N, C-alpha and C positions, 0 to 999 in steps of 0.2 A: 714434971711432964715434958716430954720432948716436943719441941716445935716441929711442925710440918716442914719438910724440905722446901727450900725456895723454888726449886725447879717444879715441884708439883703445883705450887701456887701459880707459877707462870703458865704452866700447861692448862690449868683450870680456867684462867683468864682468857687464854687464847680459845679454848673450847667453847666458853660462854660467847665469845664473839662470833664464833662460827655458827653456833645454834641460834643466835639472835637474828631477828628478821631484818638483817642489814641489807639484804638484797631485795626486799619486798618493794621498795620504792625505786621504781626504774624510770629514769628520765627518757624522753624520746617517745615517739608514737608507737602504739601497739599495732601489729599487723592486721589489716582487713583487705580482703581481696578487692582490687580496684574495679570500678566500673569503667570499662573501655569504651563505652558509648556506641556499642554495636547491637542493634536490635536483631537478635537472632531468632529464627522460628523455632517452635517446639520440636518439629521434625524437619528433616531436610527436604528441600523443595523439589528436587529432581527424583524423588522416589514416591510411588503411588501407595495408597493404603493408609491405614490408621493402626498405630499400636503394634508393638513388637509381640513376639511369643516365645514361649520356652523353647529352648533348642535352636535359637536363632543363630544367625551367622556369627554374632559376637561371642557365643559360648563355645564354638567349635575350634578344634585344633587344625593345623595344616594338613595332616593326613586325613582328617574328616572332610575338609574343604576340597581336597584334591585326592580322592581314594584311587588305590591301585598303582600309585607311583612309588611306594616305598619312602615317603617323606619323613616318617617318624624317625628312622635311623639316620637319615641324611641331616635333619635338623639337630639331632642330639650330637652328631659329629661336629657340626658347625659350632654349636655352644661350647664344646669342649676344645675344639682345635683351632678355630679361627683367630688370627692374630689381633685383629681389631677388638674382638671380644676380650681377649687376654689383657690388652693394654687398658681398656676401660675398667676391667675388674681390679687391676692394680691401682688405678686412679681412685677407685672406691675405697680400697684399703687405705690409701694415703689419706683421703679425706677423713675416714673414721679415726685414724690415728692422730689427725690434727684436732679432732673434737676432744679426744682424751688430753692432748697437750694443752688445749685452751681451758678446759674444765679444771685442770690441775691448779690454775692460778687462783681459783676461788678457795683453796684450802691452805692451811698453814704450811710454810716451807721449813723443813727441819734439816739441819746439817751438823756434822760433827767436825771438829777442828783439833789438830794436834800439832805441836811445834816443839823444837828443841833448839836452843840458841846459846852460843858461847861468845861472850863479848870481852874484848881485851882493850884497855884504855890506860893512858899514863896518869900518874898522880904527881903533881908538881907542888912544891912548896913546903914539904914536910921538913926536909934538910936542905938548907941553902946550898945551891951548886950541884945538887944531885937529883936525878929524875928516877922515879919508880914507877912500876906498872902493876896493874891488878887485873885479874880475870874473874868473870861472873857467869854462872850458868843459869839458864831460865828454861824451865819445862811447863808446858801448858797443855792441858787436855780439857776440851769444853764442848758443849753442845749449844747451838744457836737456833732460835725460832724467830720467824717473821711472818706477819700476816696483814694484808691490806683489807681494811673494813670497806666493804662494797656498799656504802650508804646510798649511792646514787644508781646502782645497778649497772655500772660500766662492765664489771666482769660477767654479770649475768647476760647482758646484751651481747657481749663478745662470745659467750658460750652459745647463745641463741643463733648468732650469725654462723658460727662453725658448724652447728648442727644442720642449719639450713643448706650450707654448702656441701655437706656430706649427703644430704637428700638430693641435691642437684646432681652430684656425681653418680649417685644410684640411678636416677632417672636417665642421665645420659648413657649409662650402661644399658638400660633397657632399650633406649633408642637404637643403640649400635646393635644390640641382639636382634631387634625387630627388623632393622635394616638388613643385616646379614641374612636372617632367615628368609626375608622376602627375595633377596637376591638368589639365594639357594633354590627356592621354589621356582622363581622365574627361569633359572637355568635348566632345572628339571623339566619344566613345561616346554621350553624352547627345544630341548634335546628331543623329547617325545614327539613334538610336531615336526621337527626335522627328519626324524626317523620315519614318520608318516609320509612326508614329502618325498623321501628317497623311494619309498615303496610305490608311491603314485607314479614317480619317474620310471621305475622299473616296470610297472604295469603298462605305462605309455610305450615303453620300448617293445615289450611283448606284443602289444596291439599293432604297433607299427611294423614289426616283423611279420605278423600275420597279414597286414595290408600289402607288404612287399611281395609275399608269396602269391597273393591274389592277383596283383598287378603283373607279376612275372609270368603267371599261368596264362593270364589274358594276352600278354605280349607274345608269347610262344604260339598262341592260336591266331595271332594277327588281329586281335580285338583291342589292343592297346598299343600306343606308340612307344618308342624308346625314350622319348622325352618324359612320358608318364612314369616309366620305370626309374629314370634318373631322378626325378623329383621325389619318388617314394624312397629311394635310397638315401637321398639327401636329408629328408625329413627324419629317417631312422638315425643317421649320424648326428643330427642336431639334438635328438632326444638323448642320445647316449653321452653327448657333450655336457648336459646339465648335471650329471651324476657327480663328477669331481668336485664342482663347486659346493654342492650340498653336503658332500662328505667333509670338505674342508670346514664348513660352518659347524657340522656335528663335532668334529674334533676339537675345534676352538671352544665350542660351548662346554664340552666335556672337561677340557683342561681348566677352563674358568671355574667350573663347579669343584674340581679337585683343589684349586687354589683357595676357594672359599672355605673349604673344609679343613684347610690347614695341611694338605698333602702336596707332594710333588705333582706337577701338572701331568695328567694322564686321562685317558679316555674312560668315561663312565657309561655303564650300560643302564638304559631307562626303558621301561615298557612303552609301547606306542600308544598314542591317544587316537582312538577310532572316530569316525564321523559321528557317532551317537554319544560320545562321551560328555558333551556339554549338557544334553538333555537329562543325564543321569545325576548331575551335580545338585547338591542341597541348594534350594532356592534362597536368594537374598530376601530377608523378611521385610514386609512392608512397614512404613511408619518408623524407621530408625530414629531414636531420639537424638536431638543435637547435643544433649548433655553428655553423649558418649565422648565428645571431643575433650572434655575436662580430664579424661582418663589417659589421653595420649601422653606418652613419656616426655615428648619434647615440650608439650605445654606445661606438664608438672615441673620440668626442669626449669623452664622460664619463671614459674611462679615460686619455686624454691630459691632461685636466685634473688627474686624480688624480696622474699622474706629476709634473706641475708643482708641486702642493701638496706632494708627498713631497720634492721637491728643495728647496723653500723651507724645510723643516724644517732641512736641512743649513746652509742660509744663515744662519738665525737662530741656530743652535747655533754656528756658526763665529764670529759676531759677539761671543761671549763669550770668545774666545781672543785671545791677543796678535796683532797685525798688524805685519808687518814691511815696510819700504819702503826702496828705494834711489833716491837722487837724485844727479844730477851736472850740472855746468855747465862749459862750456868756451867761451871766446871771447876778445875783445879789448876793452881799455879804454884810452882815451887822452885827453888834453886838447887834442890837435890831430887834425883829421880826416885830414890827409894822412899821418900816421905811425900811423893806427889799427891797420892790419893790418901787424904786425911782431913780430919776437921780443921786443922789449922791452915790448909791450903786452898780452901774454898774461894771461889770468885763467883760472882753473879751480878747481873745488871738488867734493868728493865727500862724501857723507853717507849713513849708514845710520840708520834710526829704528825704534823699537819703541814700540807703544802698547798698554797693558794696561788694560782696564776694571777699576777697583777698587771703586768704590761708585756705583751709580746708582739706589738705592732699588728694586731688583728689576725694572727696566725691561726689560733684556735677557732675563732669565729669563721674564718675563711674555710677551715677544714669541715666545720659543721655544714656550712652552705654547699661545699663540694659534695658532701655525702648526700645532701638532700637532691642535688642535681643527678648524681649517679642513681638515686632511687627513682627519679622521674625518667631517667633513660631506661631504667628496667621496666617501668610501667609501659613505656612505648614499645619495648622488645616483647613484652608479655602480650600486649594487644596485637602486635604484628604476628606473633606465634599463633594466636587464637584465630585471627582472620585468615591467616595462610592455611590453617587446618580446615576451616570451613570451605575455603576455596579448593583444596585438594579433594575433599570428600564430594563437593558438588561437581567438580570436573569429572571425577571417577564415575559418579552416577550418571552424568550425561553421556559420557562415552559409553558406559555399559548399555543404556537404553538404545543408543544409535546403532552400536555394534550388533545387538540382538536383532534390530530391524533389518539391518544389512544382511545378517545371516539368513533371516527368512527369505529374502529375495534371492540370495545366492543358492539356497536350497531349490528354489522354484526354478532358477536358471539351470542348475545342474541336472534337474529332472528332465527338462526340456532338451538340454544338450546331449544327454545319454540316449534319449529316444531319437534325436536327430541323427546321431552317429550310427545308430542301428538301422535306421531307415536308409541313410545314405549308403552304407555298406551293401544292403540288399539291392538297392536300385543300381549301384555301380556294377555289381555282379551281373545284372540283367542288361547292362549297357544302356540304361535310361539316363545317366548323368555321366559327366566326365570326372577325371581324377581330381581336378582342382576342388570341385564340390565335396568330394569325399575327404580330402585333405583338410579343408576348412572345417568340416564337421568334426573330424577327429581332434584337430587342434583346440576347437572350442570346448569339447567335452573335457579334455585334460586341464585346460586353463580354469574351467569351472571347479574341477577337483581340487586344484592347487589353491584357488581362491577360497574354497571352503576350509581348507587347512589353515590358511593365513588369517581368516576371520575368526577360526576357533583360537588360534594363537593370541589374537588381539583380545578376545573375551576373557581368556584365561589369565593373561597378564594384567588385564584390567581388574580382574577379580583379586589378584595379588595386591595390586595398588589400592584398591578399596579397603581390603583388610588392614593394610599398613596405614592408610589415611585415618581409619577408625581407631587406630592405637593398638590393634592386636586383639581386642576383646576385653571382657570384663576381668578385673583383678580384685 
């Protein structure tokens, strides 16, 4: 009965080592989410009401939150073309490949070796006074296997750390995506409001031209002075001078938007946001739960980094324990190539090794303590990220509440300003007031129009900030 080849015996030993629960005992602490000592409320304090509802702000997409601006296409372009997103994506790929690289250390390493050698050496002493030489050929073809027994979970902890780092890279990519999307939406809103402000300025020019004609007609009849006519013409020139600055801001915002989308800077066309746009937007739901912040990608990234640092404590601790390894070689060795592979040319070896650190001047202990210190730094960074998230949301909610109050007052102011301008124009035509009163009423009305556009911009950009602070919604 033929004996089983030694190579098969070697492979079975290694396979049993792999299947054995060698990595079940993992030194070092298991991860638990740390208590950062912040007493957070169940819901955010700067928003009224209780409990969320289906279809809330956190469930909606950008084009649902800001309808009519064509944001769906813009956001898709940004995800495909933005260079920061591309960089973050490649970092994710790199981190995932590092996981595969680290995980491979937990499996047997196999390699094939082949060599051919010719050795020439002298032979002295056979015949006195004469030197001879001889040549010898050696051919070797073998396969080697090595495997480290992960008795203390060092390789398992390293695998755990690499996986957590890959998750950190993934969450960093989500953070970049959310930031870029928020910037794209902000630029679109800014462009739409600037377009509206240009329209307001153009309407002001048309109204001022109308007033100039009224003053000129009264001047020709001797009912107005030349000074009134000059002031009316000066106010018209001032109104026209505001257009270039607004167009410059529009061009720059459009070029910034193109850059964010990954295109050459150029002007983008966006629909105008009218005075009633804010009222038609989906409402921010009451009682947003503070647990939303645990879904923020930057908070998740900080926690993933904490997981990796926690696992690396186990790696550092396992380095202080003995390491066990198995090695084996099987192949053929012969002095003639034609008989290399044959029963008489077989070679094999098996070995088991153990390495125990005895004295290293405290190097390994210091490395473990340094890993613990890095973990504690990670806890502080995680706590800082969570607290900063609360701060950003509460600040956004406060700004939203106050900007909405300010908008109500500006709307009341605008209504009075429009009525005052209409009354002043009628009274001026009848000669009941001088031109300065008419000019003041006209200026007040259009300052109120522009103030409404600016407060709408503040409310809409605050809306973007709030969505970004909440982490972009449910995932």
